[in-house]
C-alpha positions in Angstrom: 0.0 0.0 0.0 2.7 2.5 1.0 4.8 1.5 -2.0 1.9 2.2 -4.3 1.2 5.6 -2.6 4.9 6.5 -2.8 5.0 5.6 -6.5 1.9 7.7 -7.2 3.3 10.7 -5.5 6.8 10.3 -6.8 5.6 10.1 -10.4 4.6 13.8 -10.2 8.3 14.7 -9.9 9.7 12.3 -12.6 8.8 14.7 -15.4 10.0 18.0 -13.7 13.3 19.1 -12.3 13.7 18.1 -8.6 14.0 21.4 -6.6 14.5 20.2 -3.0 14.3 16.9 -1.1 12.1 18.7 1.5 9.3 19.4 -1.0 9.2 15.7 -2.0 9.1 14.6 1.7 6.4 17.1 2.4 4.2 15.9 -0.5 4.7 12.3 0.5 3.9 12.9 4.2 0.8 15.0 3.4 -0.4 12.4 0.9 -0.1 9.7 3.5 -1.9 11.7 6.0 -4.8 12.5 3.7 -4.9 9.0 2.3 -5.2 7.2 5.7 -7.8 9.7 7.0 -8.5 10.2 10.7 -10.9 8.5 13.1 -12.6 11.6 14.4 -11.5 14.7 12.4 -10.9 15.9 8.9 -7.6 17.3 7.4 -7.2 20.8 6.1 -4.5 22.4 3.9 -4.1 26.2 3.9 -2.5 28.3 1.2 -1.9 32.0 1.8 -1.2 34.3 -1.0 2.1 36.1 -0.5 3.3 33.8 2.3 7.1 33.4 2.5 7.3 30.1 4.3 9.8 27.7 2.8 7.8 24.6 3.8 4.3 24.1 5.4 3.9 23.7 9.1 2.3 20.4 10.1 -0.1 20.9 13.0 -1.2 17.7 14.7 -3.1 19.3 17.6 -6.8 19.2 17.4 -8.5 22.4 16.2 -12.1 23.1 15.5 -13.4 24.6 12.3 -14.2 28.0 13.9 -10.6 28.4 15.1 -9.2 27.3 11.7 -11.3 29.8 9.8 -10.6 32.7 12.2 -6.9 32.2 11.6 -7.1 31.5 7.9 -9.7 33.9 6.6 -8.4 37.4 5.9 -7.9 39.7 3.0 -6.9 43.2 2.0 -8.2 45.8 -0.4 -6.1 44.3 -3.2 -7.8 40.9 -3.0 -11.2 40.4 -4.7 -11.8 37.3 -2.5 -10.6 37.1 1.1 -10.8 33.3 1.0 -12.0 30.3 -0.9 -12.9 27.1 1.0 -13.0 23.9 -1.1 -15.0 21.3 0.8 -14.9 17.9 -0.8 -18.1 15.9 -0.1 -18.5 12.2 0.8 -18.4 9.4 -1.7 -21.5 7.3 -2.4 -20.6 4.8 0.4 -20.3 7.6 2.9 -16.5 7.6 3.1 -14.3 10.7 3.0 -14.0 12.0 -0.6 -10.7 13.9 -0.4 -8.9 10.8 0.9 -10.1 8.7 -1.9 -9.2 11.3 -4.5 -5.7 11.7 -3.1 -5.0 8.0 -2.7 -6.0 7.3 -6.3 -3.7 10.1 -7.6 -6.5 12.1 -9.2 -5.2 15.4 -7.8 -1.7 15.6 -9.2 -1.5 19.4 -9.5 -2.8 19.9 -6.0 -0.2 17.4 -4.7 2.5 19.5 -6.4 1.2 22.5 -4.4 1.7 20.8 -1.0 5.2 22.1 -0.7 4.1 25.7 -1.0 1.2 25.4 1.5 1.3 27.6 4.6 0.0 25.0 7.0 -1.4 21.5 7.1 -3.9 20.7 9.9 -4.3 17.0 10.5 -7.2 17.1 13.0 -10.0 19.6 12.3 -13.2 19.0 14.2 -16.7 20.2 13.1 -16.3 19.8 9.3 -19.8 18.2 8.8 -21.3 20.2 5.9 -20.8 23.2 3.7 -23.6 24.9 5.6 -21.9 24.5 8.9 -18.6 25.8 7.5 -20.4 28.8 6.0 -22.0 29.5 9.4 -18.6 29.3 11.1 -17.1 31.6 8.5 -19.8 34.2 9.0 -19.2 34.1 12.8 -15.5 34.9 12.2 -15.7 37.3 9.3 -17.6 40.5 8.8 -17.8 40.2 5.0 -20.3 38.3 2.9 -20.0 34.5 2.8 -21.7 32.5 0.0 -22.0 28.8 -0.6 -21.3 28.0 -4.3 -20.8 25.0 -6.6 -17.6 24.3 -8.4 -19.1 25.6 -11.7 -20.2 28.9 -10.0 -16.7 29.3 -8.5 -15.1 28.9 -12.0 -17.4 31.5 -13.4 -16.7 33.9 -10.5 -12.9 33.5 -11.0 -13.3 34.0 -14.8 -15.4 37.2 -14.2 -12.7 38.6 -12.0 -10.1 38.0 -14.7 -12.3 39.6 -17.4 -11.4 43.0 -18.8 -13.8 45.9 -18.8 -14.3 45.4 -22.6 -15.6 41.9 -22.1 -19.2 41.5 -21.0 -20.6 38.5 -19.2 -23.6 36.8 -20.7 -26.9 38.2 -19.4 -29.0 36.2 -17.0 -32.2 34.7 -18.3 -34.4 35.3 -15.3 -34.6 37.3 -12.0 -33.6 34.4 -9.9 -30.4 33.9 -11.9 -29.7 37.7 -11.7 -30.1 37.6 -8.0 -27.8 34.6 -7.6 -25.1 36.2 -9.8 -25.3 39.5 -7.9 -25.0 37.6 -4.6 -21.9 35.7 -5.8 -20.3 38.9 -7.3 -20.6 40.6 -3.9 -19.2 37.7 -1.9 -15.9 38.1 0.0 -15.6 34.4 1.0 -16.8 31.4 -1.1 -17.5 28.0 0.3 -17.2 25.7 -2.7 -19.1 22.3 -2.4 -17.1 19.8 -4.4 -18.7 16.5 -5.5 -16.0 13.8 -5.5 -17.8 12.0 -8.3 -17.3 15.0 -10.7 -14.5 15.2 -13.2 -11.3 14.9 -11.1 -9.2 16.9 -13.6 -11.7 19.8 -13.3 -11.6 19.7 -9.5 -7.8 19.6 -9.6 -7.4 22.5 -12.0 -10.0 24.6 -10.1 -8.2 24.3 -6.8 -4.9 25.1 -8.4 -6.4 28.1 -10.2 -7.5 29.5 -6.9 -4.1 29.0 -5.3 -2.3 30.7 -8.2 -4.8 33.6 -8.5 -3.7 36.9 -7.2 -7.3 37.8 -6.6 -7.7 35.1 -3.9 -6.0 35.8 -0.6 -6.3 32.5 1.1 -7.3 29.0 -0.1 -8.5 26.1 2.2 -8.9 22.6 1.1 -10.7 20.2 3.4 -13.2 17.3 3.3 -16.5 16.5 5.0 -16.0 13.8 7.5 -17.2 10.3 6.7 -20.6 9.2 7.9 -19.1 6.8 10.5 -16.9 9.5 11.9 -19.9 11.9 12.3 -21.9 9.2 14.0 -19.0 8.4 16.3 -18.6 12.1 17.2 -22.3 12.5 17.9 -22.3 9.4 20.1 -19.5 10.8 22.1 -21.3 14.1 22.5 -24.4 12.3 23.7 -22.4 10.3 26.2 -20.7 13.5 27.5 -24.1 15.2 28.0 -25.4 12.1 29.7 -22.5 12.1 32.1 -22.9 15.7 32.9 -26.6 15.3 33.5 -26.0 12.4 35.9 -23.3 14.4 37.7 -25.7 17.3 38.2 -28.5 15.0 39.3 -26.3 13.3 42.0 -25.1 16.7 43.2 -28.7 17.9 43.4 -29.8 14.8 45.3 -27.0 15.2 47.8 -28.0 18.8 48.4 -31.6 17.8 48.8 -30.7 15.1 51.3 -28.6 17.6 53.2 -31.5 20.0 53.4 -33.8 17.3 54.6 -31.4 16.4 57.4 -31.2 20.0 58.4 -35.0 20.2 58.4 -35.3 17.0 60.5 -32.9 18.4 63.1 -34.8 21.6 63.2 -38.1 19.8 63.6 -36.5 17.7 66.4 -35.6 20.8 68.3 -39.0 22.3 67.8 -40.8 19.2 69.1 -39.2 19.6 72.6 -41.0 22.9 73.1 -43.9 22.7 75.6 -42.7 19.4 77.2 -42.1 19.5 81.0 -40.6 16.9 83.3 -42.1 16.3 86.8 -41.2 14.1 89.7 -44.5 12.3 89.8 -47.6 12.0 87.7 -51.1 11.8 89.1 -51.5 8.2 88.2 -48.3 7.3 90.1 -49.5 9.2 93.2 -52.9 7.3 93.1 -51.1 4.0 92.9 -48.9 4.7 96.0 -51.9 5.9 98.1 -53.9 2.7 97.1 -50.9 0.6 98.2 -50.7 2.1 101.6 -54.4 2.2 102.2 -55.2 -1.3 101.2 
């Protein structure tokens, strides 16, 4: 398995001059990480336009999607798009799509870009859907965030590159006009990638975003597999159940303590109005009867 993976990754460098050994090692290590996948988190690769890092930083610590987006999304006045997030969906069997694409060598151009990435996160929690990622992006960015398809992203990038003399084709209806206006005003695009689409188109679109001067940051990640999501939700339910039981036990102990305090108070109150005497009338009658008869 590893020999096959190594040959797939190394083949990308057989037809081009070898620049550094570090770049090959980085590509192989990243390919292995994406290929094997992770039991409870998704990988994410971040490219930053203008970054001067010689090699990507591999981050193995767990990070949630909100933290990843807060540190990766950012732009300036010279960038038409602050960030583009490519989110590869699940395969038909529910497995992770990005891992399958990488292991089969269907993203050769993207693999060549591993060496110039800014950072590679191996454990990103919370990558469950494009909607959740878009929500997290809106929470961490003041600009406009729009979910788009791969085709819509390609048209957006092409429209940015168009000169003022070129005119885009007119929309056929109001809904399409509204959609185009929404995408044209977007600062961050969350691109939903179907892994069953043409792999070469996926590969070229991601690389086009990385190479574009109009895109400040590019993030490539994958929606976690169905089994991983189920496992994470099961752990969350167990955690909530544990917390509920802990609170219930603490509440019961407090209630028992209050009951004990009330019983003690009631015991003290019950002694009020009780008097002790040397002899009761019945005892006196018994003594007199004894002496008289």
